[in-house]
C-alpha positions as CSV (number, residue, x, y, z in Angstrom):
1,X,32.5,-99.9,-14.8
2,X,31.6,-96.6,-16.8
3,X,29.0,-95.7,-14.3
4,X,31.3,-94.0,-11.7
5,X,33.1,-91.8,-14.5
6,X,29.7,-90.7,-15.6
7,X,28.8,-89.6,-12.3
8,X,32.2,-87.6,-11.8
9,X,31.5,-85.6,-15.2
10,X,28.1,-85.1,-14.2
11,X,29.2,-83.5,-10.7
12,X,32.0,-81.3,-12.5
13,X,29.2,-80.0,-14.7
14,X,27.0,-79.1,-11.5
15,X,30.1,-77.3,-10.1
16,X,30.8,-75.5,-13.0
17,X,27.0,-74.0,-13.3
18,X,26.9,-73.5,-9.7
19,X,30.2,-71.4,-10.0
20,X,28.7,-69.5,-12.8
21,X,25.7,-68.6,-11.4
22,X,27.7,-67.6,-8.6
23,X,29.9,-65.2,-10.6
24,X,27.0,-63.4,-12.6
25,X,25.9,-61.7,-9.2
26,X,29.3,-60.7,-8.0
27,X,30.2,-59.3,-11.4
28,X,27.1,-57.5,-11.6
29,X,27.8,-55.7,-8.0
30,X,31.6,-55.0,-9.1
31,X,30.0,-53.3,-12.3
32,X,27.9,-51.2,-9.9
33,X,30.8,-50.2,-8.0
34,X,32.8,-49.0,-10.9
35,X,29.9,-46.5,-11.3
36,X,28.8,-45.2,-14.7
37,X,31.1,-45.5,-17.9
38,X,31.5,-42.9,-20.2
39,X,34.7,-41.2,-22.7
40,X,37.7,-40.1,-20.8
41,X,38.8,-36.3,-21.2
42,X,41.9,-34.7,-20.0
43,X,41.1,-32.4,-16.9
44,X,43.3,-29.9,-18.4
45,X,41.4,-29.5,-21.5
46,X,38.5,-28.1,-19.7
47,X,37.7,-25.4,-17.4
48,X,35.3,-25.6,-14.4
49,X,33.3,-22.9,-12.6
50,X,32.1,-23.1,-9.0
51,X,28.3,-22.3,-8.0
52,X,28.6,-19.4,-5.3
53,X,26.0,-17.3,-3.5
54,X,26.6,-13.8,-2.8
55,X,25.6,-10.1,-4.3
56,X,25.5,-9.9,-8.1
57,X,25.0,-7.2,-10.9
58,X,23.6,-8.2,-13.8
59,X,24.4,-6.5,-16.9
60,X,24.3,-7.0,-20.5
61,X,27.4,-6.2,-23.1
62,X,27.1,-4.9,-26.8
63,X,29.6,-3.7,-29.4
64,X,28.7,-0.2,-31.0
65,X,29.9,3.2,-32.4
66,X,30.0,6.8,-31.3
67,X,27.6,8.8,-33.4
68,X,27.2,12.4,-33.4
69,X,23.6,13.7,-31.2
70,X,23.0,16.5,-33.9
71,X,23.1,15.7,-37.7
72,X,21.9,17.4,-40.3
73,X,20.6,15.8,-43.6
74,X,20.3,17.8,-46.7
75,X,17.9,16.4,-49.6
76,X,16.8,18.0,-52.9
77,X,14.1,20.1,-53.0
78,X,13.4,19.7,-56.7
79,X,15.0,17.8,-59.7
80,X,18.0,19.6,-60.6
81,X,21.7,19.3,-61.8
82,X,25.1,19.5,-60.1
83,X,27.2,22.4,-61.4
84,X,29.9,22.7,-59.0
85,X,31.4,21.1,-55.8
86,X,32.8,23.6,-53.8
87,X,33.5,21.6,-50.3
88,X,34.3,18.2,-49.9
89,X,33.6,15.4,-47.0
90,X,36.0,15.9,-44.1
91,X,35.6,19.7,-44.3
92,X,34.7,22.0,-41.5
93,X,31.2,24.2,-42.6
94,X,29.5,26.8,-41.2
95,X,25.9,27.6,-41.6
96,X,26.0,29.7,-44.7
97,X,28.9,27.9,-46.2
98,X,28.2,27.1,-50.0
99,X,28.7,23.1,-50.6
100,X,27.7,22.8,-53.7
101,X,25.8,24.7,-57.0
102,X,22.9,23.2,-58.3
103,X,20.8,24.4,-61.2
104,X,17.0,23.6,-62.7
105,X,15.8,25.9,-65.5
106,X,12.3,24.6,-64.7
107,X,12.4,26.1,-61.0
108,X,13.9,29.3,-62.2
109,X,11.1,29.6,-64.8
110,X,8.2,28.8,-62.7
111,X,9.7,31.1,-59.8
112,X,9.6,34.0,-62.4
113,X,5.9,32.8,-63.3
114,X,5.0,32.9,-59.5
115,X,6.8,36.1,-59.1
116,X,4.4,37.9,-61.7
117,X,1.4,35.9,-60.4
118,X,2.0,37.8,-57.0
119,X,2.4,41.1,-58.7
120,X,-0.6,40.2,-60.6
121,X,-2.4,39.2,-57.4
122,X,-1.3,42.3,-55.3
123,X,-2.2,45.0,-58.1
124,X,-5.8,43.2,-58.2
125,X,-6.0,43.5,-54.5
126,X,-4.6,47.2,-54.3
127,X,-7.4,48.4,-56.7
128,X,-10.1,46.2,-55.2
129,X,-9.3,47.8,-51.9
130,X,-9.5,51.0,-53.2
131,X,-12.7,50.7,-55.0
132,X,-14.1,49.2,-51.6
133,X,-12.6,52.4,-49.9
134,X,-14.5,54.7,-52.4
135,X,-17.9,52.7,-52.1
136,X,-17.9,53.2,-48.2
137,X,-16.9,57.1,-48.6
138,X,-20.0,57.2,-51.3
139,X,-21.9,55.4,-48.6
140,X,-21.1,57.7,-45.9
141,X,-21.7,60.6,-48.0
142,X,-25.1,59.4,-48.7
143,X,-25.9,58.6,-45.1
144,X,-24.9,62.3,-44.0
145,X,-27.0,63.6,-46.8
146,X,-30.0,61.4,-45.7
147,X,-29.5,62.5,-42.4
148,X,-29.7,66.1,-43.2
149,X,-32.6,65.4,-45.8
150,X,-34.6,63.9,-42.5
151,X,-33.5,66.8,-40.3
152,X,-35.0,69.7,-42.7
153,X,-38.3,67.4,-43.4
154,X,-38.8,67.3,-39.6
155,X,-38.5,71.1,-39.1
156,X,-40.7,71.4,-41.9
157,X,-43.5,69.5,-40.3
158,X,-43.1,71.0,-37.2
159,X,-43.8,74.5,-38.9
160,X,-46.9,72.6,-40.7
161,X,-45.2,72.9,-44.0
162,X,-45.2,69.6,-45.1
163,X,-47.1,66.3,-44.0
164,X,-46.2,63.6,-41.4
165,X,-45.7,60.9,-44.9
166,X,-42.9,63.1,-46.1
167,X,-40.9,62.6,-42.7
168,X,-41.7,59.1,-42.8
169,X,-40.2,58.7,-46.5
170,X,-37.1,60.9,-45.3
171,X,-36.7,58.3,-42.5
172,X,-37.0,55.3,-44.5
173,X,-34.5,56.9,-46.8
174,X,-31.9,57.5,-44.2
175,X,-32.2,54.1,-42.7
176,X,-31.8,52.5,-46.3
177,X,-28.5,54.6,-46.5
178,X,-27.2,53.5,-43.2
179,X,-27.7,49.9,-43.8
180,X,-25.5,50.4,-47.1
181,X,-23.0,52.1,-45.5
182,X,-22.9,49.2,-42.8
183,X,-22.4,46.8,-45.7
184,X,-19.9,48.6,-47.3
185,X,-17.8,49.0,-44.3
186,X,-18.2,45.4,-43.5
187,X,-16.8,44.4,-47.0
188,X,-13.8,46.7,-46.6
189,X,-13.0,44.8,-43.2
190,X,-13.0,41.8,-45.1
191,X,-10.2,43.2,-47.4
192,X,-8.3,44.0,-44.4
193,X,-9.0,41.3,-41.9
194,X,-6.1,38.5,-42.0
195,X,-6.8,36.3,-39.1
196,X,-10.5,35.5,-40.5
197,X,-12.2,34.9,-43.5
198,X,-10.7,37.3,-46.2
199,X,-12.1,38.6,-49.4
200,X,-11.6,36.7,-52.6
201,X,-8.8,39.3,-53.8
202,X,-7.0,38.8,-50.5
203,X,-7.3,35.1,-50.5
204,X,-5.9,35.0,-53.9
205,X,-3.0,37.3,-53.0
206,X,-2.0,35.3,-49.9
207,X,-2.1,32.4,-52.1
208,X,0.4,33.5,-54.9
209,X,2.5,35.1,-52.0
210,X,3.0,31.4,-50.3
211,X,3.7,30.0,-53.9
212,X,6.4,32.8,-54.8
213,X,7.9,32.2,-51.1
214,X,8.1,28.6,-51.9
215,X,9.4,29.0,-55.2
216,X,12.5,31.6,-53.6
217,X,13.2,29.1,-50.9
218,X,13.5,26.6,-53.8
219,X,15.9,28.9,-55.7
220,X,17.8,29.1,-52.5
221,X,18.3,25.5,-51.9
222,X,20.0,25.4,-55.3
223,X,23.2,27.1,-53.4
224,X,23.6,24.0,-51.0
225,X,24.2,25.1,-47.5
226,X,24.4,23.1,-44.6
227,X,22.6,25.0,-42.0
228,X,24.5,24.0,-38.8
229,X,28.0,24.6,-38.1
230,X,29.8,21.1,-38.2
231,X,31.7,18.4,-40.1
232,X,30.5,17.5,-43.7
233,X,30.6,13.5,-43.5
234,X,28.7,12.5,-46.8
235,X,28.7,14.3,-50.2
236,X,27.4,11.7,-52.9
237,X,27.6,14.2,-55.7
238,X,29.7,14.7,-59.2
239,X,29.8,17.8,-61.5
240,X,27.2,17.3,-64.3
241,X,25.2,14.6,-61.9
242,X,21.4,14.7,-62.5
243,X,19.7,14.8,-58.8
244,X,15.8,13.8,-58.4
245,X,13.7,15.2,-55.8
246,X,14.2,13.9,-52.5
247,X,17.6,12.6,-52.9
248,X,19.7,12.8,-50.2
249,X,22.6,15.4,-51.0
250,X,24.6,15.7,-47.8
251,X,25.4,14.7,-44.1
252,X,26.8,17.4,-41.7
253,X,27.2,16.2,-38.1
254,X,28.5,18.5,-35.1
255,X,31.3,16.6,-33.7
256,X,30.3,17.1,-30.4
257,X,28.3,16.1,-28.2
258,X,28.7,12.5,-29.1
259,X,26.4,9.4,-28.2
260,X,26.8,5.9,-28.1
261,X,25.0,3.4,-30.4
262,X,25.1,-0.3,-29.1
263,X,23.9,-3.5,-30.6
264,X,22.3,-6.0,-27.9
265,X,21.8,-9.5,-28.6
266,X,18.0,-10.1,-28.7
267,X,18.1,-12.8,-26.0
268,X,19.7,-10.5,-23.3
269,X,17.9,-7.6,-24.4
270,X,14.4,-8.7,-22.8
271,X,15.6,-6.4,-19.5
272,X,17.1,-3.2,-21.2
273,X,15.1,-0.5,-20.6
274,X,15.3,3.5,-20.9
275,X,16.9,5.5,-18.2
276,X,19.4,2.3,-17.2
277,X,23.1,3.1,-16.7
278,X,25.5,2.3,-19.2
279,X,29.3,2.2,-19.0
280,X,31.1,2.9,-22.7
281,X,34.5,1.6,-23.2
282,X,36.5,3.9,-25.6
283,X,39.7,1.5,-25.8
284,X,41.1,5.0,-24.0
285,X,39.0,5.2,-21.1
286,X,35.7,4.4,-19.7
287,X,33.0,6.9,-20.1
288,X,29.6,6.7,-17.8
289,X,26.1,7.5,-19.5
290,X,22.8,6.4,-19.3
291,X,20.3,4.6,-22.1
292,X,17.9,7.1,-23.9
293,X,16.1,4.8,-26.6
294,X,15.9,1.3,-27.3
295,X,14.7,0.2,-30.7
296,X,11.0,-1.8,-30.8
297,X,12.4,-4.0,-33.7
298,X,15.0,-6.7,-33.7
299,X,17.2,-6.5,-36.9
300,X,19.8,-9.2,-37.9
301,X,19.3,-10.6,-34.3
302,X,20.2,-7.9,-32.4
303,X,18.5,-4.8,-30.7
304,X,19.6,-1.0,-31.4
305,X,19.8,0.8,-28.2
306,X,21.4,4.6,-27.8
307,X,23.0,6.2,-24.7
308,X,24.2,9.6,-23.8
309,X,27.2,10.5,-22.3
310,X,27.7,12.3,-19.0
311,X,31.5,12.9,-18.8
312,X,34.1,14.7,-21.2
313,X,35.1,11.9,-23.5
314,X,39.0,10.5,-23.8
315,X,41.1,12.3,-26.2
316,X,40.7,10.5,-29.7
317,X,36.8,10.0,-29.1
318,X,35.4,10.9,-32.5
319,X,32.5,9.9,-34.8
320,X,31.9,6.3,-35.9
321,X,34.7,5.4,-33.2
322,X,33.8,1.4,-32.2
323,X,33.3,1.4,-28.8
324,X,32.1,-1.8,-26.4
325,X,29.0,-0.8,-23.8
326,X,28.3,-2.3,-20.4
327,X,24.2,-1.7,-19.5
328,X,23.3,-2.1,-16.0
329,X,20.1,-4.0,-15.6
330,X,19.8,-4.6,-11.7
331,X,22.0,-5.3,-8.6
332,X,21.2,-8.1,-6.0
333,X,22.6,-8.3,-2.7
334,X,22.3,-12.1,-2.5
335,X,21.7,-14.7,-5.4
336,X,23.0,-18.4,-6.4
337,X,25.4,-17.6,-9.6
338,X,28.0,-19.2,-11.5
339,X,30.2,-18.2,-14.5
340,X,28.8,-18.5,-17.7
341,X,28.7,-21.7,-19.4
342,X,29.4,-21.9,-23.3
343,X,26.2,-22.0,-25.0
344,X,24.0,-21.1,-21.9
345,X,21.7,-18.4,-22.2
346,X,19.4,-16.0,-19.6
347,X,16.2,-16.9,-18.9
348,X,16.4,-20.8,-20.6
349,X,16.8,-24.3,-19.6
350,X,20.4,-25.8,-20.0
351,X,22.5,-29.0,-19.7
352,X,25.5,-28.9,-18.1
353,X,28.1,-31.7,-16.6
354,X,28.4,-31.5,-12.8
355,X,31.3,-32.9,-11.3
356,X,31.1,-35.7,-8.7
357,X,32.1,-35.2,-5.2
358,X,35.7,-36.8,-5.6
359,X,36.0,-34.9,-8.8
360,X,36.9,-38.3,-10.9
361,X,33.4,-37.8,-13.0
362,X,30.9,-35.4,-14.6
363,X,27.0,-36.1,-14.9
364,X,24.5,-34.2,-17.1
365,X,22.0,-32.1,-15.5
366,X,19.4,-29.7,-16.4
367,X,19.7,-26.6,-14.8
368,X,17.5,-23.3,-15.3
369,X,19.1,-20.2,-15.4
370,X,17.6,-16.5,-14.6
371,X,19.1,-13.1,-15.1
372,X,22.6,-12.7,-16.4
373,X,25.7,-10.4,-16.6
374,X,28.6,-10.1,-18.7
375,X,30.5,-13.3,-17.3
376,X,27.9,-14.7,-14.7
377,X,24.6,-16.2,-14.8
378,X,21.8,-16.6,-11.9
379,X,20.9,-20.5,-11.0
380,X,17.3,-20.9,-10.2
381,X,17.1,-24.7,-10.2
382,X,19.2,-27.5,-10.4
383,X,22.6,-26.6,-8.6
384,X,23.6,-25.9,-4.8
385,X,26.1,-23.7,-3.8
386,X,29.7,-25.6,-4.1
387,X,28.8,-27.6,-6.9
388,X,31.4,-27.2,-9.7
389,X,30.2,-27.8,-13.3
390,X,32.2,-27.7,-16.5
391,X,32.1,-24.2,-18.4
392,X,33.9,-25.4,-21.5
393,X,32.1,-26.4,-24.8
394,X,30.7,-29.9,-24.1
395,X,29.1,-30.1,-27.8
396,X,31.4,-33.1,-28.5
397,X,29.6,-35.2,-26.2
398,X,26.0,-34.4,-26.6
399,X,24.9,-38.0,-26.7
400,X,26.9,-38.6,-23.5
401,X,25.2,-38.5,-19.8
402,X,28.6,-39.2,-17.9
403,X,32.1,-38.1,-18.6
404,X,35.7,-39.6,-16.8
405,X,38.3,-37.0,-16.0
406,X,41.8,-37.9,-15.9
């Protein structure tokens, strides 16, 4: 009686098993059709960019300041003391304007010593010079006397009054005196020759004169003068302050002409070269210029560059004014490009999210970027013209390969 019931139960089990086996591939096919899963984001919360092909201007941007082209730095030549401040920063000064009065008793004493050493060396040189002139004159007189004696001996020999030996003695005496005259004249030339080798007394005189002139210049530097016409920018001095040799005393700058000093991020400075065009934004107008210097070192992640300014500056332009500069690196008549995604850098691989054809999903892809400009990047690999990518910051989804857009 129970066998038919057991057969019916066994048949039901077989049907359920077969139905389950059939449902598995159907479910798998449905999941494949649904596509990849991922977090859902609002379309309005991200910014998109489209890859295009066309002409491109490669540029880099950097902040900076306007600085004077002509700057004079004054430093202390000797250790001294500040007695009086006559001019303060911000004032217009001329080359002979006395900015501050300094003093140094030690320098004043050494200057006096150098002066008297010079007077002594001058006197010594004059005495030696006169002595040498007297020696030349004495040698000239002796030579003249020897020539006269030789002539007399020759005459007497011709008359047969003396032997030939006496004439030979007179000739030897004349040659000796002439040699001494030549020697004394050569010594006199050493005294008077200032271009070649000099006599010891002249060398001592020149040494004493150079030392005295040095001390005089150092004494003059105690009356602190700018040497150029301009604005006194910096004066870190106070009356009564002691100053060491070599310490900076003041900085003077000519207000015009000005140049721009820019800081370019090291990742974008690879293609920056001297001579490239620059546009400087002074917040009150644009000024064209050209790069004249690129610092070979990197400081705090930036490369320092300088640019001259070709045109007249707008009103309000002055030293230390904050500006922005754009350096033109190159131009391309046609290249694949896209707006710069966040965190993407020129000449580097980066991952971005590319939108699907229907725009409902975005898939992470690897892209190689080339040169860059202020707002665009050249695309070398990974994208084609017409592709759309997410430009916004996608770091919250670094662990995701797919996004769903709502």
